[in-house]
All heavy atoms as an XYZ file, in Angstrom:
981
protein
N      20.126    143.965    121.150
C      19.787    144.173    122.544
C      19.786    145.661    122.875
O      18.943    146.110    123.624
C      20.800    143.413    123.396
C      20.659    143.602    124.858
S      20.036    142.131    125.586
C      19.921    142.632    127.257
N      20.745    146.406    122.317
C      20.809    147.834    122.631
C      19.594    148.582    122.095
O      19.122    149.526    122.723
C      22.078    148.442    122.060
C      23.293    148.071    122.854
C      24.476    148.880    122.432
N      25.586    148.575    123.316
C      26.833    148.781    123.034
N      27.165    149.295    121.869
N      27.761    148.483    123.884
N      19.122    148.173    120.939
C      17.946    148.854    120.386
C      16.720    148.605    121.263
O      15.895    149.474    121.449
C      17.679    148.391    118.957
O      17.407    147.006    118.951
N      16.628    147.420    121.852
C      15.518    147.103    122.746
C      15.660    147.876    124.044
O      14.684    148.388    124.589
C      15.474    145.583    123.017
C      14.418    145.236    124.046
C      15.237    144.821    121.729
N      16.894    148.000    124.542
C      17.115    148.716    125.799
C      16.786    150.194    125.672
O      16.385    150.831    126.649
C      18.571    148.548    126.259
C      18.951    147.169    126.803
C      20.426    147.133    127.149
C      18.116    146.799    127.998
N      16.944    150.757    124.505
C      16.646    152.173    124.310
C      15.171    152.484    124.464
O      14.787    153.583    124.853
N      14.291    151.532    124.201
C      12.857    151.739    124.270
C      12.271    151.445    125.642
O      11.134    151.829    125.920
C      12.149    150.845    123.233
C      12.559    151.059    121.777
C      11.911    150.013    120.899
C      12.184    152.454    121.326
N      13.036    150.797    126.523
C      12.529    150.398    127.829
C      12.822    151.455    128.888
O      13.718    152.285    128.740
C      13.161    149.074    128.249
C      12.904    147.871    127.326
C      13.719    146.698    127.794
C      11.434    147.524    127.287
N      12.070    151.374    129.985
C      12.321    152.281    131.112
C      13.537    151.784    131.884
O      14.011    150.667    131.691
C      11.090    152.328    132.043
O      10.879    151.023    132.575
C       9.867    152.820    131.303
N      14.003    152.615    132.804
C      15.225    152.277    133.551
C      15.033    151.051    134.438
O      15.941    150.233    134.568
C      15.680    153.469    134.384
O      14.695    153.796    135.339
N      13.877    150.895    135.062
C      13.649    149.725    135.912
C      13.613    148.443    135.072
O      14.128    147.408    135.486
C      12.362    149.876    136.727
O      11.247    149.962    135.862
N      13.019    148.523    133.894
C      12.984    147.353    133.015
C      14.389    147.025    132.499
O      14.765    145.857    132.354
C      12.035    147.609    131.833
C      10.583    147.661    132.221
C       9.683    148.053    131.059
O      10.188    148.659    130.080
O       8.497    147.749    131.126
N      15.189    148.069    132.250
C      16.564    147.860    131.792
C      17.363    147.132    132.864
O      18.092    146.175    132.582
C      17.246    149.190    131.485
C      16.798    149.839    130.211
C      17.557    151.145    130.014
C      17.010    151.920    128.837
N      17.698    153.204    128.656
N      17.218    147.596    134.109
C      17.945    146.968    135.212
C      17.531    145.508    135.372
O      18.363    144.634    135.598
C      17.698    147.727    136.519
C      18.576    148.925    136.663
C      18.500    149.510    138.073
N      18.246    150.936    137.919
C      17.180    151.594    138.368
N      16.264    150.980    139.057
N      17.049    152.883    138.153
N      16.243    145.267    135.265
C      15.735    143.911    135.411
C      16.272    143.007    134.290
O      16.718    141.882    134.546
C      14.207    143.913    135.387
C      13.590    142.559    135.670
C      12.073    142.587    135.679
N      11.469    143.238    134.533
C      11.305    142.663    133.324
N      11.705    141.443    133.119
N      10.752    143.329    132.334
N      16.302    143.499    133.070
C      16.821    142.712    131.950
C      18.330    142.459    132.087
O      18.821    141.353    131.821
C      16.535    143.418    130.624
C      15.131    143.253    130.062
C      14.955    144.106    128.811
C      14.844    141.818    129.751
N      19.046    143.477    132.496
C      20.498    143.329    132.686
C      20.779    142.316    133.796
O      21.654    141.448    133.658
C      21.156    144.693    132.982
C      21.102    145.572    131.732
C      22.594    144.515    133.457
C      21.536    146.993    131.951
N      20.013    142.408    134.898
C      20.187    141.484    136.008
C      19.870    140.052    135.560
O      20.592    139.109    135.875
C      19.264    141.902    137.158
C      19.458    141.113    138.412
C      18.580    141.663    139.515
C      18.768    140.898    140.796
N      17.911    141.415    141.865
N      18.791    139.901    134.786
C      18.400    138.589    134.279
C      19.475    138.039    133.332
O      19.823    136.852    133.387
C      17.051    138.706    133.560
C      16.449    137.392    133.162
C      15.085    137.591    132.494
O      14.669    138.718    132.236
N      14.413    136.494    132.235
N      20.018    138.904    132.487
C      21.071    138.505    131.554
C      22.323    138.035    132.304
O      22.918    137.014    131.974
C      21.399    139.672    130.622
C      22.532    139.411    129.680
C      22.398    138.540    128.603
C      23.782    140.016    129.876
C      23.439    138.288    127.740
C      24.831    139.763    129.030
C      24.656    138.907    127.958
O      25.697    138.659    127.117
N      22.704    138.764    133.371
C      23.878    138.390    134.176
C      23.659    137.053    134.865
O      24.559    136.213    134.922
C      24.178    139.471    135.207
C      24.842    140.687    134.632
C      25.166    141.677    135.733
C      25.814    142.923    135.167
N      26.126    143.906    136.220
N      22.457    136.874    135.422
C      22.163    135.612    136.113
C      22.235    134.429    135.137
O      22.744    133.367    135.471
C      20.788    135.676    136.797
C      20.779    136.587    138.028
S      19.171    136.767    138.780
C      18.840    135.116    139.297
N      21.697    134.621    133.934
C      21.727    133.573    132.921
C      23.171    133.235    132.529
O      23.544    132.064    132.387
C      20.932    134.018    131.686
C      20.877    132.997    130.581
C      20.103    131.748    130.969
O      19.227    131.824    131.856
O      20.409    130.700    130.395
N      23.985    134.279    132.381
C      25.396    134.072    132.030
C      26.123    133.315    133.153
O      26.903    132.407    132.898
C      26.066    135.421    131.762
C      27.423    135.294    131.137
C      27.983    136.590    130.707
N      27.626    137.655    131.633
C      28.142    138.875    131.637
N      29.045    139.183    130.737
N      27.768    139.782    132.492
N      25.876    133.677    134.424
C      26.505    132.995    135.553
C      26.075    131.529    135.620
O      26.879    130.639    135.906
C      26.161    133.701    136.859
C      26.850    135.030    137.034
C      26.371    135.772    138.276
O      25.538    135.220    139.036
O      26.816    136.914    138.475
N      24.800    131.269    135.339
C      24.285    129.907    135.355
C      24.977    129.069    134.271
O      25.376    127.931    134.514
C      22.767    129.910    135.137
C      22.111    128.560    135.377
C      20.609    128.636    135.224
N      20.208    128.972    133.868
C      20.151    128.103    132.850
N      20.495    126.855    133.035
N      19.772    128.485    131.650
N      25.159    129.663    133.090
C      25.849    128.962    132.007
C      27.306    128.646    132.394
O      27.810    127.556    132.140
C      25.828    129.803    130.720
C      24.501    129.846    130.028
C      24.116    128.504    129.434
O      24.974    127.701    129.088
N      22.820    128.263    129.355
N      27.980    129.616    133.024
C      29.367    129.404    133.450
C      29.449    128.289    134.487
O      30.359    127.454    134.452
C      29.954    130.690    134.019
C      30.338    131.699    132.970
C      30.894    132.975    133.583
O      30.788    133.203    134.789
N      31.466    133.823    132.738
N      28.492    128.264    135.438
C      28.474    127.216    136.451
C      28.304    125.843    135.811
O      28.993    124.887    136.174
C      27.330    127.460    137.443
C      27.761    128.047    138.736
C      26.616    128.029    139.709
C      27.014    128.805    140.937
N      25.923    128.923    141.877
N      27.389    125.752    134.853
C      27.172    124.477    134.166
C      28.428    124.030    133.416
O      28.801    122.852    133.455
C      25.990    124.583    133.187
C      24.594    124.612    133.810
C      23.546    124.876    132.748
C      24.316    123.314    134.535
N      29.094    124.958    132.753
C      30.326    124.628    132.040
C      31.411    124.145    132.997
O      32.129    123.179    132.716
C      30.819    125.836    131.249
C      29.968    126.171    130.049
C      30.386    127.463    129.378
O      31.440    128.031    129.755
O      29.665    127.905    128.471
N      31.527    124.803    134.142
C      32.525    124.402    135.135
C      32.216    123.013    135.681
O      33.114    122.190    135.866
C      32.572    125.415    136.279
C      33.229    126.721    135.917
C      33.159    127.743    137.041
O      32.686    127.399    138.143
O      33.575    128.889    136.805
N      30.955    122.736    135.952
C      30.575    121.419    136.464
C      30.865    120.329    135.440
O      31.361    119.248    135.791
C      29.096    121.397    136.847
C      28.804    122.184    138.104
C      27.316    122.283    138.411
O      26.487    121.890    137.589
N      26.988    122.808    139.579
N      30.593    120.597    134.175
C      30.902    119.621    133.133
C      32.407    119.391    133.033
O      32.857    118.257    132.858
C      30.357    120.100    131.774
C      28.856    120.085    131.662
C      28.287    118.680    131.776
O      28.893    117.750    131.208
O      27.249    118.517    132.434
N      33.175    120.461    133.159
C      34.640    120.349    133.120
C      35.142    119.523    134.300
O      36.028    118.670    134.152
C      35.266    121.748    133.143
C      36.765    121.774    133.072
C      37.281    121.405    131.699
O      36.509    121.456    130.728
O      38.471    121.059    131.616
N      34.565    119.742    135.480
C      34.962    118.976    136.672
C      34.636    117.499    136.489
O      35.441    116.622    136.813
C      34.289    119.554    137.930
C      34.913    120.915    138.268
C      34.424    118.610    139.125
C      34.200    121.667    139.359
N      33.457    117.205    135.963
C      33.077    115.810    135.720
C      34.045    115.146    134.742
O      34.469    114.004    134.943
C      31.657    115.737    135.152
C      30.576    115.930    136.173
C      29.214    115.797    135.507
C      28.098    116.135    136.487
N      26.767    116.061    135.845
N      34.404    115.858    133.686
C      35.321    115.314    132.690
C      36.704    115.047    133.298
O      37.308    113.994    133.075
C      35.447    116.273    131.504
C      36.247    115.715    130.338
C      36.399    116.717    129.225
N      37.122    117.913    129.630
C      38.452    117.985    129.790
N      39.198    116.933    129.574
N      39.035    119.103    130.149
N      37.183    115.997    134.114
C      38.496    115.817    134.750
C      38.488    114.651    135.727
O      39.455    113.894    135.815
C      38.913    117.108    135.463
C      39.343    118.254    134.569
C      39.561    119.506    135.393
C      40.599    117.902    133.814
N      37.405    114.505    136.477
C      37.326    113.392    137.434
C      37.326    112.052    136.711
O      37.891    111.074    137.197
C      36.078    113.539    138.300
C      36.234    114.591    139.362
C      35.081    114.619    140.300
N      35.287    115.648    141.309
C      34.323    116.287    141.928
N      33.061    116.004    141.656
N      34.589    117.206    142.830
N      36.673    112.008    135.566
C      36.658    110.778    134.791
C      38.059    110.422    134.303
O      38.453    109.261    134.287
C      35.729    110.942    133.584
C      34.718    109.862    133.444
C      33.846    110.113    132.264
C      32.413    109.836    132.660
N      31.494    109.944    131.546
N      38.818    111.436    133.897
C      40.174    111.203    133.407
C      41.120    110.778    134.517
O      42.074    110.043    134.292
C      40.728    112.466    132.745
C      40.107    112.787    131.417
C      40.639    114.089    130.843
O      41.507    114.720    131.485
O      40.184    114.470    129.755
N      40.872    111.241    135.745
C      41.801    110.982    136.845
C      41.563    109.644    137.534
O      42.266    109.325    138.483
C      41.702    112.112    137.880
C      42.212    113.465    137.413
C      41.970    114.513    138.467
C      43.683    113.395    137.082
N      40.594    108.862    137.089
C      40.351    107.564    137.704
C      41.545    106.671    137.397
O      41.930    106.505    136.232
C      39.045    106.932    137.161
C      37.854    107.760    137.639
C      38.914    105.476    137.603
C      36.541    107.311    137.078
N      42.176    106.102    138.438
C      43.339    105.241    138.176
C      42.920    103.977    137.441
O      41.915    103.356    137.770
C      43.875    104.931    139.577
C      42.753    105.202    140.504
C      41.860    106.209    139.851
N      43.708    103.614    136.465
C      43.441    102.421    135.671
C      44.585    101.436    135.876
O      45.735    101.828    136.051
C      43.302    102.797    134.204
C      42.112    103.711    133.984
C      41.903    104.012    132.533
C      40.596    104.737    132.386
N      40.681    106.081    131.986
N      44.268    100.161    135.839
C      45.274     99.116    136.049
C      46.276     99.109    134.908
O      45.928     99.326    133.754
C      44.596     97.762    136.156
N      47.539     98.875    135.257
C      48.596     98.775    134.248
C      49.200     97.382    134.301
O      49.222     96.742    135.357
C      49.683     99.826    134.510
C      49.177    101.231    134.355
C      50.285    102.238    134.581
O      51.380    101.894    134.974
N      49.977    103.495    134.321
N      49.696     96.925    133.177
C      50.283     95.607    133.104
C      51.584     95.554    133.898
O      52.327     96.533    133.965
C      50.570     95.240    131.654
C      49.344     95.101    130.747
C      49.806     94.891    129.317
C      48.500     93.943    131.202
N      51.845     94.386    134.477
C      53.104     94.188    135.186
C      54.227     94.027    134.177
O      54.041     93.404    133.132
C      53.033     92.924    136.044
C      52.277     93.096    137.334
S      53.163     94.131    138.483
C      54.563     93.127    138.848
N      55.405     94.553    134.469
C      56.530     94.363    133.545
C      56.998     92.901    133.573
O      56.817     92.190    134.554
C      57.600     95.307    134.089
C      57.240     95.532    135.501
C      55.753     95.391    135.602
N      57.590     92.467    132.480
C      58.097     91.097    132.379
C      59.478     91.021    133.013
O      60.389     91.759    132.649
C      58.189     90.668    130.912
C      56.839     90.507    130.266
C      56.357     91.456    129.381
C      56.049     89.402    130.551
C      55.116     91.317    128.795
C      54.808     89.240    129.972
C      54.343     90.209    129.086
O      53.119     90.065    128.507
N      59.622     90.093    133.968
C      60.920     89.867    134.605
C      61.497     88.513    134.197
O      62.418     88.017    134.821
C      60.785     89.932    136.129
C      60.428     91.293    136.628
C      59.174     91.552    137.163
C      61.333     92.338    136.570
C      58.848     92.816    137.617
C      61.022     93.604    137.025
C      59.768     93.840    137.551
N      60.937     87.923    133.159
C      61.401     86.594    132.723
C      62.805     86.656    132.134
O      63.631     85.786    132.389
C      60.442     86.023    131.683
C      59.039     85.838    132.243
O      58.918     85.734    133.475
O      58.083     85.827    131.458
N      63.074     87.684    131.324
C      64.387     87.803    130.697
C      65.339     88.555    131.620
O      64.966     89.562    132.224
C      64.264     88.557    129.378
C      63.362     87.916    128.322
C      63.213     88.848    127.131
C      63.937     86.578    127.895
N      66.584     88.081    131.767
C      67.531     88.804    132.629
C      67.925     90.136    131.992
O      67.983     90.274    130.774
C      68.733     87.863    132.720
C      68.650     87.030    131.492
C      67.184     86.894    131.164
N      68.191     91.095    132.849
C      68.594     92.424    132.382
C      70.090     92.419    132.077
O      70.907     92.088    132.936
C      68.277     93.485    133.429
C      68.789     94.842    133.085
C      68.198     95.590    132.085
C      69.887     95.380    133.744
C      68.669     96.844    131.755
C      70.359     96.632    133.421
C      69.749     97.360    132.429
N      70.430     92.773    130.857
C      71.838     92.854    130.452
C      72.087     94.296    130.026
O      71.568     94.742    129.004
C      72.152     91.887    129.288
C      73.606     91.998    128.882
C      71.789     90.472    129.659
N      72.874     95.038    130.794
C      73.117     96.431    130.422
C      73.977     96.523    129.173
O      74.880     95.704    128.951
C      73.835     97.020    131.635
C      74.403     95.860    132.352
C      73.530     94.683    132.045
N      73.685     97.496    128.345
C      74.472     97.712    127.124
C      75.644     98.634    127.419
O      75.561     99.496    128.290
C      73.604     98.348    126.044
C      72.561     97.384    125.493
C      71.796     98.034    124.394
N      70.972     99.082    125.006
C      70.365    100.043    124.354
N      70.476    100.134    123.054
N      69.649    100.932    124.976
N      76.697     98.428    126.689
C      77.879     99.276    126.838
C      77.573    100.656    126.269
O      76.952    100.779    125.212
C      79.058     98.648    126.107
C      80.366     99.277    126.442
C      81.455     98.232    126.255
N      82.728     98.680    126.689
C      83.177     98.594    127.929
N      82.430     98.069    128.849
N      84.379     99.015    128.253
N      78.012    101.675    126.947
C      77.753    103.043    126.517
C      78.618    103.404    125.321
O      79.772    102.972    125.208
C      78.048    104.002    127.670
O      77.905    105.326    127.237
N      78.053    104.223    124.430
C      78.812    104.695    123.274
C      79.590    105.965    123.587
O      80.390    106.428    122.788
C      77.872    104.963    122.087
C      77.369    103.718    121.391
C      75.979    103.317    121.855
O      75.205    104.215    122.213
O      75.695    102.120    121.865
N      79.353    106.535    124.750
C      80.043    107.778    125.116
C      81.493    107.485    125.491
O      81.818    106.408    125.998
C      79.352    108.446    126.299
C      77.981    108.967    125.979
C      77.414    109.644    127.193
C      76.047    110.209    126.923
N      75.505    110.871    128.120
N      82.334    108.490    125.280
C      83.730    108.380    125.671
C      83.840    108.565    127.191
O      83.091    109.336    127.780
C      84.564    109.465    124.964
C      84.632    109.284    123.457
C      85.404    108.032    123.086
O      86.350    107.650    123.760
N      84.966    107.382    122.007
N      84.785    107.875    127.840
C      84.940    108.081    129.284
C      85.447    109.493    129.574
O      86.132    110.106    128.756
C      85.966    107.029    129.696
C      86.645    106.622    128.442
C      85.688    106.874    127.323
N      85.090    109.992    130.725
C      85.509    111.340    131.080
C      86.987    111.370    131.412
O      87.554    110.382    131.889
C      84.724    111.857    132.295
O      84.925    110.954    133.386
C      83.250    111.974    131.974
N      87.616    112.506    131.176
C      89.039    112.681    131.443
C      89.162    113.561    132.676
O      88.597    114.658    132.730
C      89.743    113.339    130.229
C      91.222    113.537    130.508
C      89.530    112.500    128.984
N      89.892    113.072    133.661
C      90.043    113.854    134.880
C      91.007    115.011    134.644
O      91.937    114.919    133.845
C      90.546    112.974    136.019
O      91.792    112.431    135.674
N      90.769    116.113    135.343
C      91.625    117.298    135.235
C      92.165    117.657    136.609
O      91.555    117.327    137.628
C      90.816    118.488    134.711
C      90.348    118.321    133.294
C      89.671    119.568    132.817
N      88.413    119.740    133.546
C      87.633    120.796    133.479
N      87.968    121.823    132.750
N      86.513    120.867    134.165
N      93.272    118.329    136.611
C      93.841    118.838    137.846
C      92.947    119.951    138.383
O      92.479    120.790    137.614
C      95.252    119.403    137.591
C      96.296    118.352    137.343
C      96.694    117.639    138.619
O      96.704    118.282    139.686
O      96.972    116.437    138.535
N      92.710    120.000    139.693
C      91.892    121.093    140.232
C      92.659    122.408    140.205
O      93.882    122.440    140.342
C      91.614    120.647    141.662
C      92.707    119.712    141.991
C      93.099    119.041    140.704
N      91.934    123.491    140.003
C      92.545    124.822    139.999
C      92.348    125.436    141.383
O      91.236    125.779    141.762
C      91.896    125.701    138.936
C      92.144    125.220    137.530
C      91.498    126.152    136.539
C      91.743    125.674    135.126
N      91.098    126.543    134.140
N      93.432    125.539    142.130
C      93.342    126.096    143.470
C      93.520    127.602    143.497
O      93.240    128.234    144.486
C      94.369    125.433    144.389
C      94.048    124.002    144.655
C      94.883    122.991    144.215
C      92.897    123.648    145.326
C      94.593    121.678    144.457
C      92.592    122.327    145.575
C      93.447    121.339    145.134
N      94.043    128.170    142.426
C      94.234    129.619    142.389
C      92.927    130.306    142.026
O      92.199    129.853    141.153
C      95.316    129.993    141.377
S      96.949    129.443    141.899
N      92.665    131.401    142.678
C      91.451    132.166    142.418
C      91.751    133.143    141.292
O      92.773    133.836    141.328
C      91.014    132.926    143.679
C      90.787    131.937    144.820
C      89.766    133.741    143.417
C      90.600    132.583    146.171
N      90.868    133.229    140.282
C      91.102    134.210    139.218
C      91.137    135.628    139.772
O      90.537    135.924    140.798
C      89.909    134.029    138.286
C      89.321    132.718    138.635
C      89.689    132.431    140.051
N      91.868    136.496    139.098
C      92.052    137.867    139.583
C      90.740    138.616    139.754
O      90.577    139.369    140.698
C      92.939    138.637    138.603
C      94.303    138.925    139.135
C      94.981    139.899    138.204
N      96.104    140.639    138.613
C      96.969    140.401    139.547
N      96.851    139.352    140.271
N      97.988    141.189    139.787
N      89.792    138.397    138.855
C      88.539    139.150    138.954
C      87.648    138.654    140.091
O      86.692    139.305    140.470
C      87.784    139.102    137.623
C      87.251    137.757    137.274
N      88.041    136.768    136.724
C      86.021    137.232    137.402
C      87.303    135.692    136.521
N      86.079    135.945    136.922
N      87.987    137.485    140.696
C      87.185    136.970    141.797
C      87.851    137.142    143.155
O      87.312    136.726    144.160
C      86.893    135.483    141.573
C      85.937    135.241    140.434
C      85.539    133.805    140.383
C      84.538    133.585    139.276
N      84.132    132.184    139.184
N      89.026    137.738    143.180
C      89.706    137.919    144.456
C      89.072    139.049    145.240
O      88.444    139.940    144.681
C      91.203    138.242    144.239
O      91.289    139.396    143.408
C      91.929    137.088    143.597
N      89.243    139.010    146.535
C      88.705    140.049    147.399
C      89.593    141.272    147.256
O      90.820    141.186    147.233
C      88.663    139.556    148.860
C      87.781    138.314    148.945
C      88.154    140.646    149.774
C      87.823    137.634    150.282
N      88.965    142.424    147.171
C      89.704    143.668    146.914
C      90.691    144.008    148.039
O      91.740    144.553    147.815
C      88.735    144.837    146.742
C      87.761    144.636    145.615
C      88.369    145.118    144.332
N      87.367    145.077    143.278
C      87.472    144.342    142.192
N      88.527    143.601    142.012
N      86.534    144.340    141.286
N      90.365    143.672    149.281
C      91.224    144.070    150.390
C      92.479    143.202    150.486
O      93.428    143.557    151.152
C      90.454    144.045    151.700
S      89.931    142.399    152.170
N      92.484    142.029    149.850
C      93.670    141.167    149.887
C      94.787    141.810    149.074
O      94.565    142.268    147.963
C      93.357    139.791    149.320
S      92.334    138.825    150.412
N      95.972    141.785    149.630
C      97.104    142.367    148.916
C      97.818    141.307    148.093
O      98.480    141.605    147.139
C      98.075    143.005    149.900
C      97.446    144.175    150.601
C      98.398    144.760    151.597
N      97.641    145.670    152.455
C      97.734    146.973    152.370
N      98.549    147.521    151.525
N      97.017    147.740    153.146
N      97.702    140.042    148.484
C      98.417    138.999    147.781
C      97.460    137.823    147.571
O      96.917    137.298    148.525
C      99.611    138.554    148.620
C     100.554    137.652    147.884
S     101.951    137.232    148.899
C     102.964    138.660    148.679
N      97.247    137.445    146.342
C      96.387    136.296    146.054
C      97.258    135.122    145.652
O      98.479    135.224    145.565
C      95.398    136.645    144.939
O      96.099    136.812    143.727
N      96.630    134.011    145.341
C      97.379    132.823    144.923
C      98.113    133.075    143.614
O      99.184    132.538    143.387
C      96.434    131.633    144.753
S      95.786    131.016    146.299
N      97.521    133.872    142.751
C      98.165    134.154    141.467
C      99.432    134.983    141.655
O     100.359    134.898    140.863
C      97.202    134.904    140.540
C      96.030    134.025    140.142
O      96.147    132.814    140.148
N      94.916    134.643    139.829
N      99.470    135.815    142.691
C     100.648    136.644    142.937
C     101.821    135.819    143.466
O     102.971    136.170    143.284
C     100.322    137.762    143.925
C      99.293    138.724    143.338
O      99.206    138.804    142.095
O      98.588    139.375    144.125
N     101.526    134.715    144.152
C     102.581    133.872    144.706
C     103.046    132.910    143.631
O     102.497    131.831    143.462
C     102.035    133.084    145.896
C     101.653    133.918    147.061
S     101.216    132.816    148.387
C      99.851    133.685    149.071
N     104.043    133.286    142.891
C     104.467    132.454    141.769
C     105.577    131.482    142.163
O     105.608    130.360    141.713
C     104.925    133.325    140.605
O     105.964    134.178    141.045
N     106.488    131.885    142.991
C     107.645    131.048    143.303
C     107.508    130.335    144.627
O     106.715    130.712    145.476
N     108.346    129.295    144.824
C     108.288    128.551    146.090
C     108.854    129.344    147.254
O     108.533    129.069    148.395
C     109.133    127.310    145.805
C     110.024    127.701    144.683
C     109.278    128.722    143.887
N     109.672    130.383    146.976
C     110.254    131.158    148.064
C     109.187    131.923    148.831
O     109.309    132.158    150.029
C     111.306    132.128    147.512
O     110.680    133.038    146.618
N     108.137    132.322    148.145
C     107.082    133.053    148.826
C     106.179    132.116    149.625
O     105.515    132.535    150.550
C     106.246    133.833    147.807
C     107.017    134.954    147.159
C     106.193    135.654    146.087
O     105.203    135.114    145.634
N     106.629    136.832    145.697
N     106.146    130.834    149.283
C     105.300    129.887    149.992
C     106.020    129.239    151.170
O     105.410    128.534    151.944
C     104.828    128.787    149.030
C     103.885    129.216    147.915
C     103.589    128.034    147.009
C     102.594    129.773    148.484
N     107.317    129.494    151.331
C     108.075    128.840    152.391
C     107.657    129.311    153.772
O     107.768    128.566    154.725
C     109.565    129.083    152.201
C     110.148    128.254    151.070
C     111.601    128.577    150.864
O     112.132    129.491    151.477
N     112.261    127.814    149.996
N     107.158    130.508    153.877
C     106.791    131.006    155.200
C     105.524    130.348    155.731
O     105.223    130.434    156.908
C     106.623    132.532    155.176
C     105.415    132.966    154.417
N     105.371    133.025    153.053
C     104.198    133.369    154.848
C     104.180    133.448    152.656
N     103.443    133.662    153.718
N     104.774    129.637    154.872
C     103.578    128.945    155.309
C     103.957    127.531    155.727
O     104.510    126.772    154.949
C     102.547    128.885    154.160
C     102.036    130.222    153.645
C     101.149    129.996    152.431
C     101.255    130.938    154.734
N     103.678    127.136    156.978
C     104.036    125.781    157.415
C     103.092    124.759    156.785
O     101.910    125.003    156.601
C     103.871    125.830    158.927
C     102.939    126.956    159.175
C     103.125    127.929    158.042
N     103.637    123.602    156.458
C     102.814    122.537    155.887
C     102.033    121.856    157.002
O     102.277    122.081    158.194
C     103.690    121.524    155.155
O     104.499    120.852    156.105
N     101.107    121.009    156.627
C     100.289    120.320    157.634
C     101.140    119.370    158.469
O     100.892    119.175    159.655
C      99.153    119.561    156.964
O      99.670    118.614    156.060
N     102.178    118.797    157.873
C     103.073    117.907    158.620
C     103.832    118.710    159.678
O     103.970    118.283    160.824
C     104.054    117.194    157.648
C     105.069    116.360    158.414
C     103.286    116.345    156.654
N     104.333    119.894    159.275
C     105.074    120.736    160.222
C     104.168    121.186    161.361
O     104.581    121.235    162.521
C     105.662    121.939    159.501
C     106.762    121.576    158.522
C     107.176    122.746    157.665
O     106.497    123.803    157.721
O     108.161    122.628    156.927
N     102.924    121.487    161.055
C     101.976    121.895    162.102
C     101.747    120.754    163.089
O     101.724    120.960    164.306
C     100.637    122.306    161.475
C     100.661    123.625    160.761
C      99.286    123.910    160.201
C      99.264    125.164    159.371
N      97.938    125.407    158.761
N     101.590    119.548    162.569
C     101.347    118.388    163.434
C     102.565    118.111    164.311
O     102.427    117.831    165.510
C     101.035    117.149    162.570
O     100.043    117.484    161.618
C     100.538    115.996    163.409
N     103.754    118.192    163.732
C     104.975    117.968    164.512
C     105.113    119.010    165.611
O     105.507    118.691    166.736
C     106.198    117.997    163.597
C     106.307    116.787    162.695
C     107.460    116.892    161.715
O     108.157    117.942    161.695
O     107.663    115.923    160.965
N     104.784    120.255    165.300
C     104.878    121.310    166.303
C     103.892    121.062    167.441
O     104.222    121.288    168.618
C     104.597    122.665    165.656
N     102.703    120.584    167.132
C     101.725    120.276    168.184
C     102.220    119.154    169.085
O     102.084    119.198    170.309
C     100.379    119.880    167.552
C      99.532    121.011    167.000
C      98.323    120.453    166.261
C      99.065    121.909    168.135
N     102.803    118.101    168.483
C     103.323    116.996    169.282
C     104.450    117.462    170.200
O     104.551    117.047    171.346
C     103.821    115.865    168.378
C     102.712    114.981    167.847
C     102.640    114.672    166.495
C     101.744    114.450    168.691
C     101.639    113.866    165.994
C     100.735    113.653    168.201
C     100.686    113.350    166.851
O      99.693    112.551    166.380
N     105.322    118.340    169.679
C     106.441    118.832    170.488
C     105.928    119.669    171.657
O     106.434    119.570    172.778
C     107.387    119.668    169.637
C     108.252    118.834    168.723
C     109.176    119.706    167.909
C     109.977    118.886    166.931
N     110.809    119.698    166.051
N     104.924    120.509    171.394
C     104.375    121.352    172.462
C     103.718    120.507    173.549
O     103.752    120.864    174.729
C     103.366    122.346    171.887
C     104.032    123.401    171.048
O     105.248    123.615    171.139
N     103.257    124.076    170.225
N     103.116    119.403    173.200
C     102.425    118.569    174.174
C     103.367    117.546    174.811
O     102.978    116.843    175.732
C     101.259    117.854    173.516
C     100.165    118.815    173.102
C      98.988    118.083    172.537
N      97.996    119.037    172.070
C      96.979    118.715    171.277
N      96.830    117.490    170.872
N      96.113    119.624    170.907
N     104.568    117.421    174.266
C     105.544    116.486    174.811
C     105.257    115.053    174.421
O     105.607    114.126    175.159
N     104.603    114.842    173.302
C     104.277    113.481    172.888
C     105.396    112.844    172.076
O     105.460    111.646    171.944
C     102.988    113.484    172.059
C     101.747    113.958    172.795
C     100.577    114.067    171.837
C     101.408    112.996    173.920
N     106.279    113.633    171.525
C     107.329    113.049    170.686
C     108.684    113.562    171.058
O     108.929    114.592    171.559
C     107.066    113.375    169.232
C     107.877    112.536    168.287
C     107.483    112.826    166.861
O     107.004    113.906    166.549
N     107.673    111.864    166.009
């Protein structure tokens, strides 16, 4: 093609290039249309057989071992604690440091006493 283009004038070159582009676009359009037709044919829903419900379903026993429950970890690891906190759960090791925190029962009793219910 290049050897032919070298012998032609500029207007003829433009016309040939334009014709070549149009032909290429037409081929691409035809290929796309064929692809669309093929995809539409594949996407047509086809009937499927109904499952058999004649036999009762009997579940099989699993071969896996049952899971073992673990105690939850309420203490936050040191690397995940907030920097501004001076005392984390890990720092509170003994019960003497936890005594200053009232339990939920003590809080409830204090509320009842304040309201005069008990």
